[in-house]
C-alpha positions in Angstrom: 0.0 0.0 0.0 2.9 2.3 0.8 4.5 1.6 -2.5 1.3 2.3 -4.4 0.8 5.5 -2.6 4.3 6.6 -3.3 3.9 5.7 -7.1 0.9 7.9 -7.3 3.2 10.8 -6.3 4.7 12.2 -9.6 7.4 13.9 -7.8 8.7 10.6 -6.3 11.7 9.8 -8.7 13.0 6.9 -6.6 9.7 4.8 -7.1 9.8 5.6 -10.8 13.4 4.3 -11.1 12.3 1.3 -9.1 9.4 0.7 -11.7 11.8 1.2 -14.5 14.4 -1.3 -13.2 11.7 -3.9 -12.6 10.4 -3.5 -16.1 13.9 -4.0 -17.5 14.3 -7.2 -15.5 11.1 -8.9 -17.0 11.6 -11.8 -19.4 9.9 -11.7 -22.7 7.3 -14.1 -21.5 6.6 -12.0 -18.4 6.3 -8.8 -20.7 3.7 -10.5 -22.8 1.7 -11.4 -19.7 1.9 -7.8 -18.5 0.9 -6.4 -21.8 -2.0 -8.9 -22.1 -3.1 -8.0 -18.6 -3.0 -4.3 -19.3 -4.8 -4.7 -22.7 -7.6 -6.9 -21.2 -8.0 -4.4 -18.3 -8.4 -1.5 -20.7 -10.9 -3.3 -22.9 -13.0 -4.3 -19.8 -12.8 -0.6 -18.6 -14.2 0.5 -22.0 -17.0 -2.1 -21.7 -17.8 -0.7 -18.3 -17.5 2.9 -19.4 -20.2 2.4 -22.1 -22.6 1.1 -19.4 -21.6 3.9 -17.1 -22.3 6.5 -19.7 -25.7 5.0 -20.5 -26.5 4.9 -16.7 -25.6 8.6 -16.3 -27.7 9.7 -19.2 -30.7 7.7 -17.9 -30.3 9.3 -14.4 -30.2 12.7 -15.9 -33.3 12.0 -17.9 -35.1 10.9 -14.7 -33.9 13.9 -12.6 -34.9 16.4 -15.3 -38.5 15.5 -14.7 -39.1 14.6 -18.4 -39.2 18.4 -19.4 -38.5 17.3 -22.9 -40.5 14.1 -23.7 -39.5 11.6 -26.2 -37.6 8.2 -26.6 -34.3 9.8 -27.4 -31.9 10.9 -24.8 -31.7 14.6 -24.2 -28.0 15.4 -24.5 -26.3 18.2 -26.3 -24.9 16.0 -29.0 -28.1 14.0 -29.6 -30.9 14.7 -32.2 -33.3 15.4 -29.4 -31.1 17.9 -27.8 -30.2 19.5 -31.1 -34.0 19.9 -32.1 -34.9 21.4 -28.8 -31.9 23.8 -28.9 -32.8 25.0 -32.4 -36.4 25.5 -31.5 -35.6 27.3 -28.2 -33.0 29.7 -29.7 -35.2 30.4 -32.7 -32.6 29.2 -35.2 -35.1 27.1 -37.1 -38.8 26.3 -37.2 -40.3 22.9 -36.7 -41.1 22.6 -40.4 -37.5 23.4 -41.5 -36.1 20.9 -39.0 -38.5 18.2 -40.3 -37.6 18.9 -43.9 -33.9 18.5 -43.2 -34.4 15.2 -41.3 -36.8 14.0 -44.1 -34.2 14.6 -46.8 -30.7 14.3 -45.3 -28.8 11.0 -45.5 -25.9 9.7 -43.4 -23.9 7.0 -45.4 -21.8 4.8 -43.1 -19.1 2.9 -45.1 -17.9 -0.5 -43.7 -14.2 -1.1 -44.4 -11.7 -3.6 -43.3 -9.2 -1.5 -41.4 -5.6 -3.1 -41.5 -5.1 -2.4 -37.8 -8.2 -4.2 -36.7 -6.7 -7.5 -35.5 -9.2 -8.3 -32.8 -11.1 -11.5 -33.4 -15.0 -11.4 -33.8 -15.3 -13.7 -30.8 -13.4 -11.4 -28.6 -15.3 -8.4 -29.6 -18.6 -10.3 -29.0 -17.4 -11.3 -25.5 -16.7 -7.6 -24.5 -20.1 -6.6 -25.8 -21.6 -9.3 -23.7 -19.7 -7.9 -20.6 -21.5 -4.6 -21.3 -24.9 -6.3 -21.6 -24.3 -8.2 -18.4 -23.3 -5.0 -16.5 -26.6 -3.5 -17.6 -28.5 -6.7 -16.4 -26.8 -6.6 -13.0 -28.0 -3.1 -12.3 -31.6 -4.1 -12.5 -33.2 -3.4 -9.2 -35.8 -6.2 -9.5 -33.2 -9.0 -9.7 -33.5 -11.8 -7.1 -30.4 -12.8 -5.1 -29.9 -16.0 -7.3 -30.2 -14.0 -10.5 -27.6 -11.5 -9.3 -25.3 -14.2 -8.4 -25.9 -16.1 -11.7 -25.1 -12.9 -13.7 -22.0 -12.3 -11.7 -20.8 -15.8 -12.4 -21.5 -15.4 -16.1 -19.4 -12.2 -16.0 -16.6 -14.0 -14.3 -16.8 -16.9 -16.9 -16.5 -14.4 -19.8 -13.5 -12.6 -18.3 -11.8 -15.9 -17.6 -12.5 -17.2 -21.2 -11.0 -13.9 -22.5 -7.9 -14.4 -20.6 -7.5 -17.9 -22.0 -8.1 -16.9 -25.6 -5.6 -15.8 -28.2 -7.0 -12.3 -28.7 -5.5 -11.4 -32.1 -5.4 -13.0 -35.5 -2.2 -14.8 -36.2 -2.8 -14.9 -40.0 -3.8 -12.1 -42.3 -7.4 -12.5 -43.2 -8.4 -12.9 -46.9 -10.8 -10.3 -48.4 -13.5 -12.9 -48.1 -13.0 -13.3 -44.4 -12.8 -9.5 -44.0 -16.2 -9.2 -45.8 -17.6 -11.9 -43.5 -16.6 -9.8 -40.5 -18.4 -6.8 -41.9 -21.5 -8.8 -42.5 -21.2 -10.2 -38.9 -21.5 -6.6 -37.7 -24.6 -6.0 -39.7 -26.2 -9.3 -38.6 -25.3 -9.1 -34.8 -25.7 -5.3 -34.2 -27.0 -3.2 -37.1 -29.9 -5.2 -38.3 -31.7 -4.7 -35.0 -30.2 -1.4 -33.8 -30.7 0.8 -36.8 -34.5 0.1 -37.2 -34.9 0.5 -33.5 -33.2 3.9 -33.5 -35.2 5.0 -36.6 -38.4 4.1 -34.8 -37.3 6.3 -31.8 -36.4 9.1 -34.3 -39.7 9.0 -35.8 -41.5 9.0 -32.4 -39.2 12.1 -31.5 -40.3 13.9 -34.6 -43.9 13.3 -33.8 -43.6 14.7 -30.2 -41.1 17.5 -30.9 -42.1 18.5 -34.5 -45.7 17.5 -34.7 -45.5 14.9 -37.4 -43.9 11.6 -38.5 -41.1 11.2 -40.9 -42.1 10.2 -44.4 -42.4 6.5 -45.0 -39.7 6.7 -47.8 -37.3 8.6 -45.6 -33.9 6.9 -45.3 -31.7 9.0 -42.9 -29.1 6.2 -42.5 -27.6 4.2 -45.5 -24.7 1.6 -45.5 -22.0 0.9 -48.0 -19.0 -1.3 -48.0 -15.7 -1.3 -49.5 -14.7 -4.8 -48.2 -14.1 -7.1 -51.1 -14.5 -4.3 -53.7 -11.4 -2.1 -53.2 -9.5 -3.2 -56.2 -7.5 0.0 -56.6 -6.1 -0.2 -53.0 -5.8 -4.0 -52.4 -4.0 -6.2 -54.9 -5.6 -9.3 -53.3 -9.0 -8.1 -54.4 -9.7 -9.4 -57.9 -12.9 -9.3 -60.0 -13.5 -12.9 -58.9 -13.2 -11.9 -55.2 -15.6 -9.1 -55.6 -18.2 -11.4 -57.3 -17.9 -13.9 -54.4 -18.2 -11.2 -51.7 -21.3 -9.7 -53.4 -22.9 -13.2 -53.7 -22.4 -13.8 -50.0 -23.8 -10.4 -49.2 -26.9 -11.1 -51.3 -27.3 -14.5 -49.7 -27.1 -13.0 -46.2 -29.6 -10.3 -47.0 -32.0 -12.9 -48.3 -31.7 -14.9 -45.2 -32.2 -12.0 -42.9 -35.2 -10.8 -44.7 -36.4 -14.4 -44.7 -36.2 -14.7 -41.0 -38.1 -11.4 -40.5 -40.8 -12.4 -43.0 -41.3 -15.7 -41.3 -41.8 -13.9 -38.0 -44.2 -11.5 -39.6 -46.2 -14.3 -41.1 -46.6 -15.9 -37.8 -48.0 -12.6 -36.3 -50.4 -11.5 -39.1 -53.1 -14.2 -38.8 -55.7 -11.7 -40.0 -58.7 -12.8 -42.1 -60.7 -9.4 -42.4 -60.6 -5.7 -43.0 -58.0 -5.6 -45.8 -57.2 -2.5 -47.8 -58.1 -2.4 -51.5 -54.3 -2.4 -52.4 -53.8 -5.5 -50.4 -56.9 -7.2 -51.8 -55.5 -6.7 -55.3 -52.0 -7.8 -54.4 -53.3 -11.0 -52.8 -55.6 -11.7 -55.8 -52.5 -11.6 -58.0 -51.0 -14.6 -56.1 -52.6 -17.9 -57.4 -52.4 -21.3 -55.6 -51.9 -20.2 -52.1 -53.0 -22.3 -49.1 -53.9 -19.0 -47.3 -57.4 -18.4 -48.8 -58.7 -15.9 -46.1 -55.6 -14.8 -44.4 -54.4 -12.6 -47.2 -51.5 -10.9 -45.4 -50.0 -14.4 -45.0 -50.7 -15.1 -48.6 -48.6 -12.2 -49.7 -45.9 -12.8 -47.2 -45.6 -16.5 -48.0 -45.1 -15.6 -51.7 -42.4 -13.2 -50.8 -40.8 -15.9 -48.6 -40.7 -18.2 -51.6 -39.1 -15.5 -53.7 -36.4 -14.9 -51.0 -35.7 -18.7 -50.9 -35.4 -18.7 -54.7 -32.9 -15.8 -54.5 -30.9 -17.6 -51.7 -30.8 -20.8 -53.9 -29.7 -18.8 -56.9 -26.8 -17.3 -54.9 -25.8 -20.7 -53.5 -25.7 -22.1 -57.1 -23.5 -19.2 -58.3 -21.0 -19.7 -55.2 -20.3 -23.3 -56.2 -17.4 -22.1 -58.5 -15.7 -20.5 -55.4 -16.3 -23.0 -52.5 -15.4 -26.6 -51.7 -18.1 -29.3 -51.7 -18.1 -29.5 -47.8 -18.5 -25.7 -47.6 -21.4 -25.9 -50.0 -23.2 -28.4 -47.9 -22.8 -26.2 -44.8 -24.0 -23.2 -46.9 -27.1 -24.9 -48.2 -28.0 -26.3 -44.8 -28.1 -22.9 -43.3 -30.7 -21.7 -45.9 -32.7 -25.0 -45.5 -33.0 -24.5 -41.7 -34.5 -21.1 -42.3 -37.4 -22.4 -44.2 -39.7 -25.4 -44.5 -40.0 -25.1 -48.4 -38.4 -27.5 -50.8 -37.4 -27.0 -54.4 -40.9 -27.9 -55.7 -42.4 -25.1 -53.7 -40.3 -22.4 -55.5 -40.6 -23.7 -59.1 -41.6 -20.9 -61.3 -41.3 -18.2 -58.6 -38.9 -15.3 -59.5 -36.1 -14.3 -57.2 -36.1 -10.8 -55.6 -33.4 -8.5 -57.0 -34.4 -5.0 -55.9 -35.5 -3.5 -52.7 -38.6 -2.0 -54.3 -39.8 -5.5 -55.1 -40.3 -6.1 -51.4 -42.5 -3.1 -51.2 -44.8 -3.5 -54.3 
């Protein structure tokens, strides 16, 4: 304790010299352990800091008495804070702000940064740490639930210490693209729609009306697998393979959402004329009265057809055992077989999902 207190004193040159000498005496193996320990500690601190910032923002919202209602947090750098600051200072009207939000677009570009050496499994574990810290702060947890959450956190930290945290081999462009898609699937696919629903609700409360249905404030693009002017390993064949994988993943994600939607919409009356006309254009459907399901099941068939077409095109790039795994993942997402999609066109454009 005395040594620690002395080390905290920046004017204590003797303790600094002692620390320098001890560092010089460390072997290479001991240095590796020290670096790993410090690196893991910093990553865990970052995970805790995310939860601490969120906790502080929520406390501020509660203590403010909900002066500015809305689902978004009222901070100076948030959309909600900016809207109310502009309105209060008279720098813009509600209509002007609404028009800007309706037309502006933020495009986020996914790229494989060469310094990103952390493995996806490691990043997921640190994210799980943040989620567990939020869970453990719930005031309604029973003692066993608190203890179980604490044990889960300890197990994750222990597994992190036992893992090799960095990639030992340079990833191929295809693996870099798979990492980018993993971010979309595990985070963005749910987070972005959730944020846009909150943004729309905030516009309704603060500006008096919803955003247009066709407003797209956030868009995504990707350089991964297509940066042929900056990466000599990216060839036209690599770009084709990456794009096929992206189309396949998109079809599977949409297929999962439509399957869930089909389970919910067991409605057999009060359809709009547009839906009636769309349902009537789909022959030979088992859903005679539940017309939402008739339309959705037809879209599911088209998505399965799209996925199968992508799988067929990927045969020239993958080994037979990889193809078996690839086709199994699509088959597990649907109960349809090849006979169910004969004569059904695939889906190639976003607009075709909305027609």
